[in-house]
All heavy atoms as an XYZ file, in Angstrom:
943
protein
N      -2.874    -18.076     -5.257
C      -2.293    -16.868     -5.070
C      -3.258    -15.717     -5.077
O      -3.516    -15.014     -4.171
C      -1.170    -16.610     -6.066
C       0.033    -17.335     -5.592
S       1.415    -16.744     -6.609
C       1.892    -18.320     -7.279
N      -3.882    -15.407     -6.105
C      -4.826    -14.270     -6.147
C      -5.786    -14.620     -7.330
O      -5.709    -15.656     -7.917
N      -6.625    -13.676     -7.652
C      -7.489    -13.883     -8.728
C      -6.981    -13.211     -9.966
O      -6.664    -12.032     -9.978
C      -8.898    -13.199     -8.444
O      -9.314    -13.756     -7.234
C      -9.895    -13.519     -9.592
N      -6.586    -14.011    -10.940
C      -6.038    -13.464    -12.123
C      -7.079    -12.826    -13.078
O      -8.275    -12.996    -12.816
C      -5.262    -14.612    -12.981
O      -6.253    -15.391    -13.582
N      -6.665    -12.083    -14.021
C      -7.568    -11.392    -14.927
C      -8.370    -12.401    -15.707
O      -9.605    -12.218    -15.912
C      -6.746    -10.478    -15.884
N      -7.713    -13.607    -16.050
C      -8.458    -14.641    -16.765
C      -9.585    -15.227    -15.881
O     -10.665    -15.474    -16.393
C      -7.513    -15.731    -17.208
C      -6.758    -15.345    -18.432
C      -5.846    -16.499    -18.892
O      -5.363    -17.204    -18.098
N      -5.765    -16.607    -20.225
N      -9.303    -15.409    -14.636
C     -10.274    -15.959    -13.664
C     -11.448    -14.998    -13.549
O     -12.586    -15.392    -13.220
C      -9.628    -16.317    -12.348
C      -8.611    -17.457    -12.379
C      -7.826    -17.561    -11.116
O      -7.656    -16.559    -10.390
O      -7.311    -18.691    -10.895
N     -11.183    -13.764    -13.745
C     -12.202    -12.726    -13.604
C     -13.000    -12.588    -14.885
O     -13.841    -11.686    -15.017
C     -11.687    -11.386    -13.135
C     -11.195    -11.450    -11.683
C     -10.876     -9.935    -11.226
N     -10.024     -9.201    -12.160
C      -8.741     -9.239    -12.127
N      -8.065     -9.915    -11.243
N      -8.066     -8.421    -12.959
N     -12.577    -13.234    -15.904
C     -13.293    -13.135    -17.195
C     -12.602    -12.276    -18.207
O     -13.128    -11.939    -19.252
N     -11.402    -11.756    -17.930
C     -10.623    -10.931    -18.891
C      -9.455    -11.624    -19.256
O      -8.870    -12.516    -18.644
C     -10.169     -9.649    -18.078
O      -9.195     -9.008    -18.768
N      -9.017    -11.380    -20.515
C      -7.842    -12.071    -21.067
C      -6.602    -11.163    -21.011
O      -5.634    -11.348    -21.674
C      -8.104    -12.414    -22.475
N      -6.596    -10.252    -20.091
C      -5.527     -9.312    -19.897
C      -4.197     -9.906    -19.380
O      -3.171     -9.358    -19.547
C      -5.908     -8.190    -19.004
N      -4.304    -11.055    -18.852
C      -3.124    -11.749    -18.279
C      -3.072    -11.677    -16.747
O      -3.963    -11.047    -16.100
N      -2.009    -12.272    -16.167
C      -1.874    -12.396    -14.757
C      -1.711    -10.958    -14.080
O      -1.175    -10.083    -14.708
C      -0.832    -13.289    -14.442
C       0.067    -13.270    -15.672
C      -0.904    -12.911    -16.846
N      -2.120    -10.793    -12.855
C      -1.843     -9.567    -12.126
C      -0.426     -9.389    -11.865
O       0.380    -10.398    -11.770
C      -2.670     -9.650    -10.830
C      -4.100     -9.650    -10.917
C      -4.725     -8.328    -11.455
O      -4.207     -7.279    -11.096
O      -5.608     -8.449    -12.306
N       0.070     -8.148    -11.748
C       1.517     -7.978    -11.451
C       1.968     -8.632    -10.193
O       3.146     -9.157    -10.153
C       1.606     -6.409    -11.337
C       0.449     -6.025    -12.182
C      -0.694     -6.976    -12.050
N       1.085     -8.664     -9.160
C       1.551     -9.295     -7.971
C       1.795    -10.752     -8.181
O       2.657    -11.352     -7.539
C       0.468     -9.031     -6.853
N       0.941    -11.397     -8.985
C       1.188    -12.823     -9.271
C       2.497    -13.048    -10.052
O       3.246    -14.027     -9.724
C       0.024    -13.391    -10.058
C      -1.307    -13.469     -9.320
C      -2.423    -13.895    -10.190
O      -2.205    -14.776    -11.072
O      -3.532    -13.321    -10.009
N       2.757    -12.207    -10.975
C       3.988    -12.306    -11.758
C       5.202    -12.156    -10.902
O       6.141    -12.923    -10.923
C       3.993    -11.307    -12.867
C       5.344    -11.220    -13.655
C       2.887    -11.545    -13.940
N       5.117    -11.121     -9.993
C       6.241    -10.875     -9.026
C       6.416    -12.102     -8.177
O       7.580    -12.542     -8.005
C       5.897     -9.652     -8.226
C       6.831     -9.496     -7.052
C       8.138     -9.023     -7.218
C       6.451     -9.867     -5.763
C       9.041     -8.908     -6.092
C       7.305     -9.746     -4.683
C       8.543     -9.285     -4.894
O       9.437     -9.211     -3.837
N       5.352    -12.550     -7.588
C       5.396    -13.759     -6.669
C       6.048    -14.967     -7.385
O       6.898    -15.634     -6.794
C       4.096    -14.052     -5.999
C       4.205    -15.076     -4.996
C       2.984    -15.158     -4.136
N       3.101    -16.202     -3.114
C       2.150    -16.606     -2.398
N       0.884    -15.960     -2.531
N       2.273    -17.531     -1.515
N       5.591    -15.286     -8.599
C       6.209    -16.416     -9.295
C       7.635    -16.260     -9.530
O       8.441    -17.131     -9.389
C       5.447    -16.631    -10.620
C       4.197    -17.513    -10.422
C       3.624    -17.911    -11.801
N       2.287    -17.249    -11.814
C       1.814    -16.522    -12.820
N       2.527    -16.331    -13.898
N       0.587    -16.013    -12.714
N       8.005    -15.052     -9.928
C       9.442    -14.812    -10.178
C      10.291    -14.888     -8.873
O      11.356    -15.432     -8.900
C       9.649    -13.408    -10.777
N       9.733    -14.365     -7.758
C      10.347    -14.455     -6.506
C      10.562    -15.943     -6.091
O      11.568    -16.388     -5.552
C       9.574    -13.681     -5.501
C      10.094    -13.728     -4.021
C      11.554    -13.081     -3.958
C       9.125    -12.967     -3.079
N       9.486    -16.738     -6.290
C       9.519    -18.121     -5.878
C      10.564    -18.947     -6.621
O      10.933    -19.988     -6.165
C       8.081    -18.742     -5.989
N      10.889    -18.521     -7.827
C      11.902    -19.224     -8.578
C      13.240    -19.210     -7.876
O      14.009    -20.198     -7.961
C      12.065    -18.593     -9.937
N      13.557    -18.168     -7.161
C      14.756    -18.060     -6.332
C      14.578    -18.230     -4.885
O      15.529    -18.501     -4.172
N      13.376    -17.985     -4.429
C      13.075    -17.997     -2.939
C      11.865    -18.972     -2.750
O      10.728    -18.464     -2.845
C      12.795    -16.636     -2.393
C      12.586    -16.742     -0.886
C      14.029    -15.692     -2.758
N      12.061    -20.259     -2.593
C      10.975    -21.142     -2.669
C      10.032    -20.886     -1.462
O       8.751    -21.182     -1.595
C      11.617    -22.553     -2.369
C      13.010    -22.384     -2.791
C      13.292    -20.981     -2.540
N      10.370    -20.242     -0.362
C       9.454    -19.867      0.697
C       8.277    -18.924      0.256
O       7.287    -18.849      0.949
C      10.263    -19.223      1.842
C      11.338    -20.154      2.542
C      12.641    -20.038      1.835
O      12.760    -19.673      0.656
N      13.631    -20.571      2.483
N       8.523    -18.312     -0.829
C       7.451    -17.432     -1.447
C       6.206    -18.210     -1.762
O       5.192    -17.548     -1.920
C       8.030    -16.540     -2.563
N       6.324    -19.415     -1.946
C       5.140    -20.252     -2.263
C       4.342    -20.585     -1.029
O       3.187    -20.968     -1.237
C       5.599    -21.561     -2.985
C       6.264    -21.178     -4.309
C       6.254    -22.331     -5.221
O       5.443    -23.310     -5.055
O       7.037    -22.237     -6.236
N       4.890    -20.378      0.175
C       4.186    -20.607      1.374
C       3.329    -19.366      1.689
O       3.886    -18.310      1.916
C       5.127    -20.871      2.523
C       4.529    -21.056      3.833
O       3.623    -20.223      4.140
O       4.892    -22.069      4.549
N       2.077    -19.486      1.559
C       1.071    -18.369      1.684
C       1.368    -17.542      3.017
O       1.342    -16.324      2.986
C      -0.406    -18.787      1.624
C      -1.408    -17.713      1.480
C      -1.300    -17.059      0.125
O      -0.974    -17.680     -0.893
O      -1.550    -15.870      0.127
N       1.443    -18.251      4.087
C       1.651    -17.537      5.438
C       2.992    -16.807      5.434
O       2.958    -15.603      5.821
C       1.583    -18.509      6.549
C       1.576    -17.912      7.970
C       1.799    -19.013      8.937
N       3.019    -19.718      8.957
C       4.197    -19.285      9.248
N       4.335    -18.046      9.738
N       5.275    -20.046      9.131
N       3.993    -17.379      5.101
C       5.349    -16.724      5.030
C       5.328    -15.586      4.069
O       5.891    -14.499      4.421
C       6.439    -17.733      4.725
C       6.827    -18.626      5.783
C       7.780    -19.592      5.294
N       8.888    -19.738      6.159
C       9.887    -20.569      5.993
N       9.973    -21.287      4.897
N      10.913    -20.607      6.859
N       4.845    -15.768      2.891
C       4.809    -14.745      1.882
C       3.984    -13.495      2.438
O       4.393    -12.394      2.290
C       4.316    -15.221      0.534
C       4.200    -14.100     -0.492
C       5.377    -13.714     -1.136
C       2.968    -13.569     -0.853
C       5.304    -12.673     -2.064
C       2.919    -12.485     -1.739
C       4.065    -12.179     -2.444
O       4.025    -11.156     -3.363
N       2.762    -13.813      2.857
C       1.894    -12.735      3.365
C       2.572    -11.918      4.516
O       2.472    -10.692      4.529
N       3.140    -12.662      5.499
C       3.856    -11.958      6.584
C       4.954    -11.115      6.054
O       5.086     -9.940      6.485
C       4.260    -12.943      7.592
C       5.116    -12.400      8.793
C       4.208    -11.395      9.579
C       5.559    -13.500      9.650
N       5.749    -11.656      5.179
C       6.964    -10.818      4.667
C       6.476     -9.638      3.854
O       7.030     -8.614      4.052
C       7.832    -11.782      3.810
N       5.465     -9.842      2.996
C       4.945     -8.720      2.233
C       4.433     -7.593      3.108
O       4.611     -6.455      2.925
C       3.951     -9.191      1.157
C       3.420     -8.188      0.217
C       4.523     -7.528     -0.611
C       2.344     -8.746     -0.659
N       3.514     -8.071      4.140
C       2.944     -7.117      5.043
C       4.014     -6.380      5.764
O       3.964     -5.138      5.898
C       2.066     -7.825      5.921
N       5.044     -7.055      6.256
C       6.145     -6.486      7.008
C       6.883     -5.390      6.183
O       7.134     -4.344      6.646
C       7.155     -7.478      7.571
N       7.097     -5.768      4.910
C       7.881     -4.804      3.998
C       6.965     -3.563      3.751
O       7.494     -2.465      3.840
C       8.162     -5.514      2.691
N       5.675     -3.793      3.519
C       4.784     -2.624      3.285
C       4.661     -1.759      4.521
O       4.765     -0.458      4.401
C       3.462     -3.094      2.796
S       3.476     -3.871      1.188
N       4.529     -2.320      5.676
C       4.406     -1.519      6.888
C       5.697     -0.817      7.168
O       5.719      0.383      7.484
C       3.988     -2.432      8.062
C       4.077     -1.689      9.423
C       2.542     -2.887      7.896
N       6.797     -1.494      6.988
C       8.149     -0.810      7.211
C       8.352      0.380      6.335
O       8.725      1.482      6.741
C       9.284     -1.820      7.112
N       7.928      0.182      4.984
C       8.139      1.310      4.071
C       7.157      2.456      4.444
O       7.536      3.674      4.395
C       7.716      0.803      2.655
C       7.892      1.872      1.625
C       9.082      2.197      1.096
C       6.639      2.480      1.126
C       9.182      3.213      0.170
C       6.841      3.500      0.169
C       8.016      3.822     -0.334
N       5.937      2.198      4.824
C       5.042      3.205      5.233
C       5.490      3.921      6.410
O       5.384      5.172      6.513
C       3.632      2.535      5.505
N       5.873      3.277      7.474
C       6.293      3.847      8.678
C       7.596      4.690      8.483
O       7.758      5.785      9.089
C       6.436      2.905      9.791
C       5.169      2.196     10.242
C       5.425      1.147     11.331
C       4.104      3.193     10.716
N       8.451      4.201      7.590
C       9.711      4.951      7.302
C       9.349      6.284      6.591
O      10.076      7.309      6.759
C      10.649      4.142      6.405
N       8.259      6.301      5.831
C       7.852      7.484      5.178
C       7.462      8.598      6.141
O       7.329      9.779      5.782
N       7.050      8.251      7.386
C       6.794      9.242      8.279
C       7.882     10.235      8.681
O       7.680     11.321      9.209
C       6.263      8.586      9.598
C       4.884      7.890      9.536
C       4.522      7.150     10.759
C       3.790      8.870      9.118
N       9.115      9.813      8.312
C      10.229     10.719      8.565
C      10.087     12.029      7.744
O      10.691     13.029      8.055
C      11.529     10.020      8.273
C      11.822      9.876      6.801
C      13.140      9.060      6.574
N      13.373      8.864      5.153
C      12.856      7.919      4.397
N      12.063      7.012      4.934
N      13.107      7.887      3.061
N       9.290     11.970      6.736
C       9.031     13.184      5.849
C       7.922     14.074      6.486
O       7.645     15.145      5.866
C       8.570     12.648      4.489
C       9.530     11.881      3.718
C       8.906     11.185      2.434
N       8.037     12.064      1.708
C       6.918     11.656      1.168
N       6.593     10.364      1.223
N       6.139     12.409      0.467
N       7.399     13.662      7.564
C       6.252     14.419      8.176
C       6.638     15.953      8.340
O       5.800     16.792      7.949
C       5.807     13.783      9.483
C       4.519     14.301     10.006
C       3.411     14.152      9.024
C       4.203     13.580     11.316
N       7.679     16.289      8.921
C       7.964     17.756      9.104
C       8.046     18.483      7.727
O       7.507     19.670      7.687
C       9.370     17.836      9.781
C       9.484     16.428     10.395
C       8.755     15.504      9.519
N       8.611     17.873      6.732
C       8.674     18.544      5.450
C       7.227     18.638      4.815
O       6.871     19.679      4.296
C       9.574     17.738      4.394
C       9.532     18.261      3.017
C      11.037     17.731      5.047
N       6.493     17.569      4.883
C       5.140     17.623      4.327
C       4.189     18.587      5.080
O       3.395     19.199      4.455
C       4.521     16.206      4.338
C       5.329     15.152      3.475
C       4.557     13.836      3.577
C       5.545     15.560      2.071
N       4.431     18.674      6.397
C       3.593     19.543      7.186
C       3.800     20.969      6.814
O       2.921     21.816      6.960
C       3.948     19.332      8.691
C       2.691     19.427      9.548
O       1.562     19.239      9.088
O       2.908     19.621     10.743
N       5.067     21.232      6.336
C       5.442     22.650      5.994
C       4.885     23.033      4.592
O       4.924     24.200      4.217
C       6.871     22.866      6.059
N       4.483     22.121      3.846
C       4.067     22.277      2.425
C       2.576     22.912      2.475
O       1.897     22.716      3.390
C       4.076     21.045      1.588
C       5.539     20.569      1.407
C       5.610     19.524      0.406
N       7.018     19.267      0.125
C       7.515     18.179     -0.422
N       6.669     17.222     -0.830
N       8.808     17.982     -0.605
N       2.304     23.570      1.479
C       0.917     24.195      1.285
C      -0.164     23.200      1.193
O       0.019     22.035      0.696
C       0.977     25.095      0.115
C       2.046     24.517     -0.820
C       3.030     23.854      0.201
N      -1.364     23.513      1.577
C      -2.485     22.786      1.433
C      -2.664     22.350     -0.079
O      -2.466     23.173     -0.884
C      -3.745     23.485      1.891
O      -4.924     22.738      1.756
N      -3.080     21.052     -0.243
C      -3.211     20.666     -1.673
C      -1.943     19.935     -2.266
O      -2.073     19.451     -3.368
N      -0.815     19.976     -1.551
C       0.369     19.312     -2.073
C       0.103     17.804     -2.128
O      -0.331     17.190     -1.216
C       1.526     19.631     -1.138
C       2.826     19.123     -1.719
O       3.102     17.905     -1.528
O       3.541     19.901     -2.379
N       0.278     17.203     -3.295
C      -0.015     15.817     -3.538
C       0.840     14.877     -2.752
O       0.458     13.752     -2.433
C       0.097     15.492     -5.075
C      -1.029     16.092     -5.816
O      -2.181     16.259     -5.250
O      -0.873     16.340     -6.996
N       2.059     15.351     -2.281
C       2.886     14.424     -1.522
C       2.241     14.084     -0.143
O       2.447     13.007      0.390
C       4.256     15.009     -1.320
O       4.265     16.267     -0.762
N       1.372     14.967      0.318
C       0.597     14.596      1.583
C      -0.374     13.526      1.322
O      -0.441     12.534      2.127
C      -0.181     15.855      2.049
C       0.786     16.984      2.549
C      -0.176     18.171      2.957
N       0.564     19.169      3.691
C       0.011     20.118      4.392
N      -1.307     20.278      4.274
N       0.656     20.967      5.018
N      -1.078     13.582      0.258
C      -2.045     12.491     -0.133
C      -1.301     11.274     -0.350
O      -1.710     10.097     -0.012
C      -2.887     12.928     -1.366
O      -3.441     14.142     -1.086
C      -3.941     11.885     -1.666
N      -0.120     11.305     -0.948
C       0.731     10.128     -1.236
C       0.997      9.401      0.039
O       0.910      8.150      0.216
C       1.993     10.561     -1.950
C       2.922      9.331     -2.169
C       4.232      9.672     -2.726
O       4.788     10.642     -2.283
N       4.795      8.936     -3.712
N       1.414     10.111      1.131
C       1.771      9.483      2.388
C       0.528      8.811      3.028
O       0.608      7.680      3.509
C       2.364     10.558      3.404
C       2.698      9.984      4.810
C       3.771      8.820      4.653
C       3.224     11.158      5.681
N      -0.624      9.477      2.949
C      -1.831      8.911      3.417
C      -2.193      7.563      2.713
O      -2.519      6.553      3.262
C      -2.978      9.840      3.345
C      -4.342      9.197      3.675
C      -2.798     11.030      4.293
N      -1.979      7.637      1.306
C      -2.305      6.459      0.521
C      -1.303      5.313      0.830
O      -1.710      4.078      0.860
C      -2.142      6.803     -0.997
N      -0.016      5.634      1.119
C       0.896      4.571      1.365
C       0.552      3.914      2.719
O       0.604      2.694      2.788
C       2.302      5.160      1.396
C       2.842      5.532      0.007
C       3.332      4.220      2.066
C       4.075      6.380     -0.037
N       0.187      4.686      3.687
C      -0.168      4.139      5.011
C      -1.440      3.225      4.838
O      -1.559      2.072      5.431
C      -0.473      5.278      6.058
C       0.748      5.923      6.571
C       0.342      7.269      7.204
C       1.536      5.064      7.531
N      -2.420      3.729      4.071
C      -3.643      2.925      3.810
C      -3.312      1.670      3.089
O      -3.880      0.534      3.338
C      -4.723      3.770      3.137
C      -5.286      4.802      4.012
C      -6.201      5.756      3.376
O      -6.235      5.765      2.143
O      -6.893      6.489      4.105
N      -2.445      1.761      2.088
C      -2.021      0.531      1.250
C      -1.369     -0.483      2.200
O      -1.624     -1.708      2.035
C      -1.207      0.922      0.077
N      -0.515     -0.019      3.088
C       0.218     -0.994      3.915
C      -0.859     -1.672      4.890
O      -0.702     -2.890      5.095
C       1.275     -0.238      4.764
N      -1.727     -0.962      5.421
C      -2.846     -1.502      6.240
C      -3.596     -2.547      5.424
O      -3.903     -3.589      5.971
C      -3.687     -0.387      6.818
N      -3.944     -2.199      4.229
C      -4.727     -3.084      3.438
C      -3.969     -4.374      3.137
O      -4.602     -5.529      3.151
C      -5.199     -2.339      2.123
C      -5.893     -3.257      1.227
N      -7.279     -3.578      1.410
C      -5.560     -3.932      0.093
C      -7.643     -4.429      0.411
N      -6.599     -4.602     -0.395
N      -2.738     -4.264      2.777
C      -1.911     -5.454      2.465
C      -1.810     -6.340      3.724
O      -1.987     -7.616      3.578
C      -0.532     -4.987      2.018
O      -0.668     -4.239      0.814
C       0.352     -6.234      1.685
N      -1.533     -5.770      4.872
C      -1.488     -6.617      6.015
C      -2.816     -7.321      6.334
O      -2.848     -8.462      6.683
C      -1.016     -5.732      7.254
N      -3.881     -6.501      6.256
C      -5.200     -7.083      6.424
C      -5.545     -8.204      5.461
O      -6.008     -9.262      5.818
C      -6.313     -6.015      6.363
C      -7.666     -6.503      6.700
C      -8.715     -5.399      6.625
O      -8.388     -4.303      6.390
N      -9.899     -5.767      6.942
N      -5.172     -7.973      4.191
C      -5.464     -8.958      3.127
C      -4.718    -10.272      3.500
O      -5.327    -11.393      3.226
C      -5.036     -8.472      1.834
O      -5.839     -7.329      1.464
C      -5.134     -9.490      0.635
N      -3.570    -10.175      3.953
C      -2.761    -11.410      4.244
C      -2.934    -11.871      5.718
O      -2.167    -12.725      6.181
C      -1.274    -11.152      3.924
C      -1.089    -10.977      2.478
N      -0.962    -12.088      1.628
C      -1.015     -9.916      1.647
C      -0.789    -11.704      0.417
N      -0.820    -10.398      0.353
N      -3.817    -11.208      6.389
C      -4.094    -11.560      7.852
C      -2.807    -11.695      8.636
O      -2.418    -12.686      9.300
C      -4.796    -12.952      7.907
C      -6.171    -12.907      7.347
C      -6.924    -14.300      7.539
N      -8.246    -14.168      7.022
C      -8.679    -14.511      5.791
N      -7.835    -14.981      4.900
N      -9.950    -14.421      5.500
N      -1.999    -10.575      8.521
C      -0.669    -10.457      9.138
C      -0.636     -9.144      9.867
O      -1.173     -8.153      9.390
C       0.447    -10.608      8.099
N       0.117     -9.157     10.896
C       0.462     -7.923     11.680
C      -0.737     -6.948     11.926
O      -0.736     -5.849     11.676
C       1.584     -7.110     10.871
C       2.730     -7.958     10.508
C       3.706     -7.107      9.587
C       3.525     -8.418     11.711
N      -1.796     -7.562     12.567
C      -3.005     -6.725     12.754
C      -2.795     -5.441     13.566
O      -3.446     -4.458     13.295
C      -3.934     -7.733     13.473
C      -3.032     -8.824     14.005
C      -1.939     -8.912     13.191
N      -1.869     -5.425     14.557
C      -1.714     -4.254     15.377
C      -0.988     -3.223     14.505
O      -1.366     -2.004     14.613
C      -0.834     -4.592     16.601
C      -1.474     -5.516     17.628
C      -1.277     -6.936     17.241
O      -0.718     -7.374     16.266
N      -1.833     -7.893     18.086
N       0.017     -3.575     13.723
C       0.686     -2.608     12.872
C      -0.256     -2.156     11.742
O      -0.239     -0.908     11.321
C       1.990     -3.200     12.239
C       2.983     -3.413     13.333
C       4.221     -4.115     12.735
C       3.498     -2.044     13.967
N      -1.166     -2.993     11.222
C      -2.144     -2.557     10.209
C      -3.037     -1.569     10.850
O      -3.298     -0.441     10.265
C      -2.906     -3.751      9.752
N      -3.468     -1.819     12.147
C      -4.309     -0.767     12.817
C      -3.610      0.541     13.068
O      -4.177      1.565     12.910
N      -2.277      0.467     13.361
C      -1.528      1.644     13.566
C      -1.407      2.438     12.245
O      -1.696      3.651     12.220
C      -0.110      1.318     14.056
C       0.882      2.514     14.170
C       0.347      3.448     15.170
C       2.270      1.970     14.389
N      -1.132      1.800     11.140
C      -1.108      2.455      9.841
C      -2.469      3.084      9.527
O      -2.481      4.274      9.038
C      -0.685      1.534      8.762
S       1.058      1.080      8.783
N      -3.559      2.472      9.800
C      -4.828      2.969      9.473
C      -5.109      4.184     10.365
O      -5.566      5.193      9.911
C      -5.976      1.890      9.687
C      -7.260      2.195      9.086
C      -8.226      0.975      9.086
N      -7.788     -0.001      8.095
C      -7.149     -1.214      8.408
N      -6.960     -1.499      9.687
N      -6.826     -1.985      7.476
N      -4.788      4.029     11.673
C      -5.001      5.144     12.612
C      -4.107      6.400     12.244
O      -4.658      7.507     12.236
C      -4.655      4.630     14.030
C      -4.722      5.700     15.027
N      -5.881      6.207     15.524
C      -3.752      6.489     15.632
C      -5.705      7.235     16.430
N      -4.375      7.350     16.550
N      -2.898      6.142     11.849
C      -2.098      7.288     11.409
C      -2.619      7.923     10.080
O      -2.643      9.180      9.969
C      -0.670      6.797     11.116
C       0.161      6.424     12.415
C       1.459      5.647     11.978
C       0.406      7.622     13.243
N      -3.098      7.169      9.161
C      -3.760      7.718      7.979
C      -5.001      8.579      8.315
O      -5.093      9.664      7.742
C      -4.107      6.637      6.958
N      -5.719      8.090      9.229
C      -6.973      8.888      9.674
C      -6.501     10.137     10.303
O      -7.138     11.188     10.041
C      -7.788      7.976     10.566
C      -8.468      6.839      9.947
C      -9.129      5.777     10.888
O      -9.056      6.052     12.080
O      -9.620      4.822     10.374
N      -5.498     10.036     11.127
C      -5.073     11.250     11.837
C      -4.481     12.316     10.836
O      -4.728     13.501     11.005
C      -3.935     10.899     12.859
N      -3.816     11.859      9.872
C      -3.251     12.750      8.868
C      -4.370     13.354      8.049
O      -4.312     14.545      7.634
C      -2.227     12.086      7.955
C      -0.888     11.757      8.625
C       0.015     10.985      7.765
C      -0.182     13.027      9.192
N      -5.382     12.553      7.717
C      -6.486     13.130      7.010
C      -7.219     14.284      7.801
O      -7.699     15.226      7.241
C      -7.527     12.107      6.637
C      -7.119     11.150      5.457
C      -8.208     10.168      5.202
N      -7.727      9.212      4.173
C      -7.996      9.405      2.787
N      -8.545     10.437      2.384
N      -7.603      8.486      1.975
N      -7.263     14.065      9.130
C      -7.867     15.142      9.950
C      -6.927     16.327      9.957
O      -7.354     17.484      9.973
C      -8.065     14.560     11.425
C      -9.317     13.773     11.464
C      -9.712     13.490     12.935
N      -8.620     12.863     13.693
C      -8.406     11.556     13.801
N      -9.117     10.712     13.034
N      -7.442     11.099     14.453
N      -5.639     16.119     10.053
C      -4.671     17.200     10.144
C      -4.541     17.904      8.809
O      -4.430     19.183      8.808
C      -3.254     16.634     10.426
C      -2.188     17.655     10.668
C      -0.870     16.960     11.039
N       0.114     17.957     11.294
C       0.418     18.346     12.516
N      -0.248     18.005     13.537
N       1.406     19.235     12.679
N      -4.703     17.206      7.704
C      -4.537     17.842      6.377
C      -5.823     17.478      5.667
O      -6.014     16.546      4.880
C      -3.441     17.223      5.532
C      -2.078     17.261      6.114
C      -1.573     18.337      6.863
C      -1.023     16.292      6.073
N      -0.238     18.135      7.256
C       0.088     16.929      6.728
C      -0.885     15.085      5.444
C       1.371     16.265      6.857
C       0.274     14.419      5.559
C       1.389     15.002      6.180
N      -6.902     18.251      5.823
C      -8.263     18.033      5.159
C      -8.216     17.870      3.697
O      -8.999     17.145      3.097
C      -9.069     19.247      5.619
C      -8.445     19.774      6.840
C      -6.952     19.520      6.687
N      -7.201     18.502      3.096
C      -7.081     18.340      1.579
C      -6.689     16.905      1.192
O      -6.841     16.561      0.028
C      -6.062     19.327      1.031
C      -4.693     19.106      1.779
O      -4.645     19.476      2.946
O      -3.727     18.787      1.132
N      -6.227     16.025      2.127
C      -5.901     14.666      1.760
C      -7.168     13.742      1.911
O      -7.009     12.520      1.608
C      -4.779     14.162      2.657
O      -5.256     14.063      4.068
C      -3.522     15.004      2.516
N      -8.218     14.322      2.389
C      -9.441     13.435      2.549
C     -10.165     13.230      1.210
O     -11.233     13.846      0.949
C     -10.399     14.054      3.523
C     -11.416     13.108      4.098
O     -11.176     11.922      3.881
O     -12.372     13.514      4.645
N      -9.563     12.511      0.334
C     -10.002     12.218     -0.975
C     -10.149     10.684     -1.161
O      -9.553      9.987     -0.497
C      -9.097     12.771     -2.119
C      -8.990     14.292     -1.959
C      -7.713     12.135     -2.102
N     -10.962     10.283     -2.119
C     -11.065      8.890     -2.394
C      -9.935      8.422     -3.293
O      -9.947      8.753     -4.519
C     -12.424      8.587     -3.082
C     -12.633      7.161     -3.416
O     -11.847      6.307     -3.034
O     -13.619      6.889     -4.171
N      -8.928      7.786     -2.743
C      -7.773      7.342     -3.424
C      -8.123      6.442     -4.599
O      -7.502      6.473     -5.599
C      -6.777      6.704     -2.490
C      -6.403      7.621     -1.248
C      -5.513      6.165     -3.198
C      -5.537      8.823     -1.666
N      -9.117      5.615     -4.383
C      -9.501      4.632     -5.389
C     -10.027      5.321     -6.684
O     -10.124      4.728     -7.734
C     -10.510      3.615     -4.859
O     -11.694      4.378     -4.537
C     -10.022      2.934     -3.692
N     -10.413      6.591     -6.540
C     -10.999      7.274     -7.696
C      -9.915      7.816     -8.586
O     -10.154      8.237     -9.692
C     -11.836      8.462     -7.233
N      -8.679      7.892     -8.178
C      -7.534      8.314     -8.955
C      -7.199      7.185     -9.925
O      -7.097      6.014     -9.511
C      -6.331      8.604     -8.048
C      -6.525      9.772     -7.070
C      -5.326      9.915     -6.202
C      -6.824     11.112     -7.754
N      -6.853      7.619    -11.154
C      -6.414      6.671    -12.100
C      -5.007      6.101    -11.679
O      -4.258      6.859    -11.083
C      -6.252      7.283    -13.552
N      -4.737      4.821    -11.925
C      -3.421      4.315    -11.639
C      -2.269      5.074    -12.312
O      -2.486      5.391    -13.432
C      -3.405      2.873    -12.029
C      -4.713      2.622    -12.643
C      -5.601      3.887    -12.620
N      -1.236      5.331    -11.612
C      -0.015      5.946    -12.144
C      -0.338      7.330    -12.689
O       0.385      7.775    -13.639
C       0.631      5.005    -13.197
C       0.821      3.661    -12.680
C       0.070      2.592    -13.237
C       1.681      3.367    -11.645
C       0.242      1.308    -12.740
C       1.855      2.098    -11.189
C       1.096      1.108    -11.749
O       1.297     -0.195    -11.264
N      -1.273      8.004    -12.157
C      -1.596      9.336    -12.539
C      -0.475     10.283    -12.078
O      -0.102     10.274    -10.930
C      -2.919      9.886    -11.894
O      -3.974      8.947    -12.241
C      -3.214     11.233    -12.273
N       0.088     11.052    -12.962
C       1.074     12.024    -12.595
C       0.454     13.043    -11.661
O      -0.569     13.573    -11.874
C       1.588     12.711    -13.917
C       1.090     11.802    -15.040
C      -0.100     11.090    -14.431
N       1.159     13.304    -10.569
C       0.624     14.193     -9.591
C       1.216     15.600     -9.801
O       2.403     15.659    -10.187
C       0.959     13.772     -8.161
C       0.651     12.294     -7.821
C      -0.883     12.073     -7.803
N      -1.137     10.713     -7.388
C      -1.825      9.840     -8.102
N      -2.280     10.110     -9.349
N      -2.002      8.639     -7.563
N       0.422     16.590     -9.493
C       1.026     17.994     -9.757
C       1.966     18.245     -8.624
O       1.856     17.698     -7.517
C      -0.106     19.003     -9.817
C      -0.952     19.145     -8.500
C      -2.071     20.101     -8.676
N      -2.630     20.422     -7.473
C      -3.537     19.658     -6.820
N      -4.021     18.581     -7.452
N      -3.987     19.983     -5.630
N       2.841     19.115     -8.760
C       3.845     19.471     -7.779
C       3.735     20.917     -7.446
O       3.431     21.743     -8.263
C       5.198     19.202     -8.238
C       5.505     17.770     -8.301
C       6.525     17.341     -7.249
N       6.035     16.516     -6.321
C       6.632     16.298     -5.140
N       7.488     17.131     -4.755
N       6.289     15.430     -4.257
């Protein structure tokens, strides 16, 4: 499935994605099939990301620096990354990546290194 914290040399326990997948597989045996699981996860992430574009007019009207703009860019990039990781939906992954790049150009304040943010950091409003 993935590399657990123990496999990386840490005793922190399994990654949340592994825990989720094991729990899902208990009721949905197809989740153990790498190809099916990857395709379904990628599809869900891409659908969520693209649905978020409905907020575009609202976000566009917000002032520069509004964190919800960066959130939309991060969601699009995460969907693309998930699809790429699972080798699924390459065209839609490319679309998500292209849209994120376009939004970064449209909103220069969103051109930040998302990986530098601490996980679950409260965003200012």
